[in-house]
DSSP file (Angstrom, degrees, kcal/mol; ACC not computed):
  #  RESIDUE AA STRUCTURE BP1 BP2  ACC     N-H-->O    O-->H-N    N-H-->O    O-->H-N    TCO  KAPPA ALPHA  PHI   PSI    X-CA   Y-CA   Z-CA
    1    1 A M     >        0   0    0      0, 0.0     4,-2.2     0, 0.0     5,-0.2   0.000 360.0 360.0 360.0 -31.1    0.0    0.0    0.0
    2    2 A G  H  >  +     0   0    0      1,-0.2     4,-2.2     2,-0.2     5,-0.2   0.878 360.0  54.1 -60.8 -37.3    2.9    2.3    0.6
    3    3 A E  H  > S+     0   0    0      1,-0.2     4,-2.3     2,-0.2    -1,-0.2   0.884 107.4  51.0 -63.9 -38.0    3.9    2.2   -3.0
    4    4 A R  H  > S+     0   0    0      2,-0.2     4,-1.4     1,-0.2    -2,-0.2   0.910 109.0  50.3 -65.8 -41.9    0.4    3.2   -4.0
    5    5 A L  H  <>S+     0   0    0     -4,-2.2     5,-2.7     1,-0.2     3,-0.3   0.918 111.5  48.5 -62.8 -42.2    0.5    6.2   -1.7
    6    6 A I  H ><5S+     0   0    0     -4,-2.2     3,-1.6     1,-0.2    -1,-0.2   0.899 107.8  54.8 -64.3 -40.0    3.8    7.3   -3.0
    7    7 A S  H 3<5S+     0   0    0     -4,-2.3    -1,-0.2     1,-0.3    -2,-0.2   0.791 107.2  51.3 -65.6 -25.9    2.6    7.0   -6.6
    8    8 A Y  T 3<5S-     0   0    0     -4,-1.4    -1,-0.3    -3,-0.3    -2,-0.2   0.371 126.6-100.1 -91.0   4.6   -0.3    9.3   -5.8
    9    9 A G  T < 5S+     0   0    0     -3,-1.6     2,-0.3     1,-0.3    -3,-0.2   0.558  76.9 135.7  94.9   8.8    2.1   11.9   -4.3
   10   10 A Y      < -     0   0    0     -5,-2.7     2,-0.4    -6,-0.2    -1,-0.3  -0.643  48.7-131.9 -89.2 148.5    1.7   11.2   -0.6
   11   11 A D        -     0   0    0     -2,-0.3     2,-0.2     2,-0.0    -5,-0.0  -0.782  21.8-121.1 -95.1 143.1    4.7   11.0    1.8
   12   12 A L        -     0   0    0     -2,-0.4   -10,-0.0     1,-0.1    -1,-0.0  -0.565  12.8-131.9 -81.7 149.5    5.0    8.1    4.2
   13   13 A A        -     0   0    0     -2,-0.2    -1,-0.1     1,-0.1    -2,-0.0   0.665  36.8-120.1 -76.6 -16.3    5.2    8.9    7.9
   14   14 A G        +     0   0    0      1,-0.3     2,-0.1     0, 0.0    -1,-0.1   0.616  57.5 154.9  86.6  12.9    8.1    6.7    8.4
   15   15 A A        -     0   0    0      1,-0.1    -1,-0.3     3,-0.0     2,-0.1  -0.418  42.7-117.2 -72.7 149.8    6.3    4.5   11.0
   16   16 A V        -     0   0    0      1,-0.1    -1,-0.1    -2,-0.1     0, 0.0  -0.444  35.7 -91.1 -82.8 159.9    7.6    0.9   11.4
   17   17 A R        -     0   0    0     -2,-0.1    -1,-0.1     1,-0.1     0, 0.0  -0.437  49.0-105.7 -67.2 144.5    5.5   -2.1   10.6
   18   18 A P        -     0   0    0      0, 0.0    -1,-0.1     0, 0.0     5,-0.0  -0.290  43.0 -88.8 -67.9 158.1    3.4   -3.4   13.6
   19   19 A D     >  -     0   0    0      1,-0.1     4,-2.1     4,-0.0     3,-0.2  -0.268  33.5-117.2 -60.0 151.1    4.5   -6.6   15.3
   20   20 A P  H  > S+     0   0    0      0, 0.0     4,-2.4     0, 0.0     5,-0.2   0.851 116.8  57.5 -59.5 -32.8    3.0   -9.8   13.9
   21   21 A A  H  > S+     0   0    0      2,-0.2     4,-2.3     1,-0.2     5,-0.2   0.895 106.3  48.4 -65.3 -38.7    1.3  -10.3   17.3
   22   22 A E  H  > S+     0   0    0      2,-0.2     4,-2.4     1,-0.2    -1,-0.2   0.901 111.5  49.6 -67.7 -40.1   -0.5   -7.0   16.9
   23   23 A L  H  X S+     0   0    0     -4,-2.1     4,-2.7     2,-0.2    -2,-0.2   0.905 110.9  50.2 -63.6 -40.3   -1.5   -7.8   13.4
   24   24 A L  H  X S+     0   0    0     -4,-2.4     4,-2.3     2,-0.2    -2,-0.2   0.915 110.7  48.7 -63.9 -42.7   -2.8  -11.2   14.5
   25   25 A R  H  X S+     0   0    0     -4,-2.3     4,-2.3     2,-0.2    -2,-0.2   0.906 111.7  50.1 -63.7 -40.9   -4.8   -9.5   17.3
   26   26 A Y  H  X S+     0   0    0     -4,-2.4     4,-2.8     1,-0.2    -2,-0.2   0.932 111.0  48.6 -61.7 -46.0   -6.2   -7.0   14.9
   27   27 A R  H  X S+     0   0    0     -4,-2.7     4,-2.5     1,-0.2    -1,-0.2   0.883 110.5  51.6 -62.8 -37.5   -7.3   -9.7   12.5
   28   28 A R  H  X S+     0   0    0     -4,-2.3     4,-2.4     2,-0.2    -1,-0.2   0.936 112.2  44.7 -65.5 -46.0   -8.9  -11.7   15.2
   29   29 A V  H  X S+     0   0    0     -4,-2.3     4,-2.5     1,-0.2     5,-0.2   0.907 113.3  51.8 -64.2 -41.1  -11.0   -8.7   16.4
   30   30 A E  H  X S+     0   0    0     -4,-2.8     4,-2.4     1,-0.2    -2,-0.2   0.915 110.2  48.9 -60.5 -42.8  -11.8   -7.8   12.8
   31   31 A M  H  X S+     0   0    0     -4,-2.5     4,-2.5     1,-0.2    -2,-0.2   0.916 111.6  48.7 -63.9 -43.4  -13.0  -11.4   12.3
   32   32 A L  H  X S+     0   0    0     -4,-2.4     4,-2.3     2,-0.2    -2,-0.2   0.906 113.0  47.1 -65.5 -40.7  -15.1  -11.4   15.4
   33   33 A R  H  X S+     0   0    0     -4,-2.5     4,-2.3     2,-0.2    -1,-0.2   0.904 112.9  48.9 -66.7 -40.6  -16.8   -8.1   14.6
   34   34 A R  H  X S+     0   0    0     -4,-2.4     4,-2.5    -5,-0.2    -2,-0.2   0.906 111.7  49.6 -65.3 -40.1  -17.5   -9.2   11.0
   35   35 A A  H  X S+     0   0    0     -4,-2.5     4,-2.7     2,-0.2    -2,-0.2   0.898 110.8  49.7 -65.2 -40.0  -19.0  -12.4   12.2
   36   36 A A  H  X S+     0   0    0     -4,-2.3     4,-2.4     2,-0.2    -2,-0.2   0.906 111.6  49.0 -64.9 -40.6  -21.2  -10.6   14.7
   37   37 A H  H  X S+     0   0    0     -4,-2.3     4,-2.3     2,-0.2    -2,-0.2   0.927 113.1  46.7 -64.0 -44.5  -22.4   -8.2   12.0
   38   38 A T  H  X S+     0   0    0     -4,-2.5     4,-2.4     2,-0.2    -2,-0.2   0.905 111.8  51.1 -64.3 -41.6  -23.1  -11.1    9.7
   39   39 A K  H  X S+     0   0    0     -4,-2.7     4,-2.6     2,-0.2     5,-0.2   0.922 110.1  49.4 -61.9 -44.1  -24.9  -13.0   12.4
   40   40 A R  H  X S+     0   0    0     -4,-2.4     4,-2.3     1,-0.2    -1,-0.2   0.911 111.7  48.6 -62.5 -42.5  -27.1  -10.0   13.3
   41   41 A R  H  X S+     0   0    0     -4,-2.3     4,-2.3     1,-0.2    -1,-0.2   0.899 112.3  48.8 -64.9 -39.7  -28.0   -9.5    9.6
   42   42 A M  H  X S+     0   0    0     -4,-2.4     4,-2.5     2,-0.2    -2,-0.2   0.906 111.9  48.4 -66.8 -41.0  -28.9  -13.2    9.2
   43   43 A L  H  X S+     0   0    0     -4,-2.6     4,-2.3     2,-0.2    -2,-0.2   0.898 112.1  49.2 -66.6 -39.2  -31.1  -13.2   12.3
   44   44 A D  H  X S+     0   0    0     -4,-2.3     4,-2.1    -5,-0.2    -2,-0.2   0.914 111.8  49.1 -63.5 -42.4  -32.9  -10.0   11.2
   45   45 A R  H  X S+     0   0    0     -4,-2.3     4,-2.1     1,-0.2    -2,-0.2   0.910 110.8  50.1 -64.2 -41.7  -33.5  -11.5    7.8
   46   46 A L  H  X S+     0   0    0     -4,-2.5     4,-1.9     1,-0.2    -1,-0.2   0.893 109.3  51.5 -64.0 -39.6  -34.8  -14.7    9.3
   47   47 A A  H  X S+     0   0    0     -4,-2.3     4,-0.7     1,-0.2    -1,-0.2   0.884 109.5  50.4 -64.4 -37.8  -37.1  -12.7   11.6
   48   48 A R  H >< S+     0   0    0     -4,-2.1     3,-0.6     1,-0.2    -2,-0.2   0.879 109.4  50.7 -68.2 -36.7  -38.4  -10.9    8.5
   49   49 A V  H 3< S+     0   0    0     -4,-2.1    -1,-0.2     1,-0.2    -2,-0.2   0.874 109.9  50.7 -67.4 -36.1  -39.1  -14.1    6.7
   50   50 A R  H 3< S+     0   0    0     -4,-1.9    -1,-0.2    -5,-0.2    -2,-0.2   0.576  84.6 110.6 -80.2  -9.7  -41.0  -15.5    9.6
   51   51 A E  S << S-     0   0    0     -4,-0.7     2,-0.1    -3,-0.6    -3,-0.0  -0.386  78.8-107.1 -64.9 141.5  -43.3  -12.5   10.0
   52   52 A P        -     0   0    0      0, 0.0    -1,-0.1     0, 0.0    -2,-0.1  -0.439  33.7-127.1 -69.7 143.9  -46.8  -13.2    9.0
   53   53 A G     >  -     0   0    0     -2,-0.1     4,-0.9     1,-0.1     3,-0.2  -0.233  30.1 -94.8 -81.6 176.3  -48.0  -11.7    5.7
   54   54 A P  H  > S+     0   0    0      0, 0.0     4,-0.6     0, 0.0     3,-0.2   0.815 123.6  54.0 -65.8 -29.3  -51.0   -9.5    5.2
   55   55 A L  H >4 S+     0   0    0      1,-0.2     3,-0.5     2,-0.2     0, 0.0   0.848 104.2  54.4 -73.6 -32.6  -53.2  -12.5    4.2
   56   56 A A  H 34 S+     0   0    0     -3,-0.2    -1,-0.2     1,-0.2     0, 0.0   0.727 106.3  53.9 -71.5 -20.3  -52.3  -14.4    7.3
   57   57 A C  H 3< S+     0   0    0     -4,-0.9    -1,-0.2    -3,-0.2    -2,-0.2   0.642  86.6  97.0 -89.1 -15.5  -53.5  -11.5    9.5
   58   58 A R  S << S-     0   0    0     -4,-0.6     2,-0.1    -3,-0.5     3,-0.0  -0.510  78.2-118.4 -76.2 140.1  -56.9  -11.2    7.9
   59   59 A P        -     0   0    0      0, 0.0     2,-0.5     0, 0.0    -1,-0.1  -0.461  31.3-108.2 -73.7 151.4  -59.8  -12.8    9.8
   60   60 A V        -     0   0    0     -2,-0.1     2,-0.4     2,-0.0     0, 0.0  -0.684  27.5-140.3 -82.9 124.5  -61.7  -15.5    7.9
   61   61 A A              0   0    0     -2,-0.5    -1,-0.0     1,-0.2    -3,-0.0  -0.699 360.0 360.0 -83.0 131.7  -65.1  -14.4    6.8
   62   62 A G              0   0    0     -2,-0.4    -1,-0.2     0, 0.0    -2,-0.0   0.445 360.0 360.0-165.1 360.0  -67.6  -17.2    7.1
């Protein structure tokens, strides 16, 4: 990514690369947050599918 920034005219800050342990911890947190987001979206979608439709809510005339 640094090469891309330089090609677009940005200067790099000169910071060192993070430790592999820090990158691993970041990836783990990212994975857990992404999984929680996906789980929430799937549960919401399932709840919407299970909602009764307008025909199921009408009383039967008889």
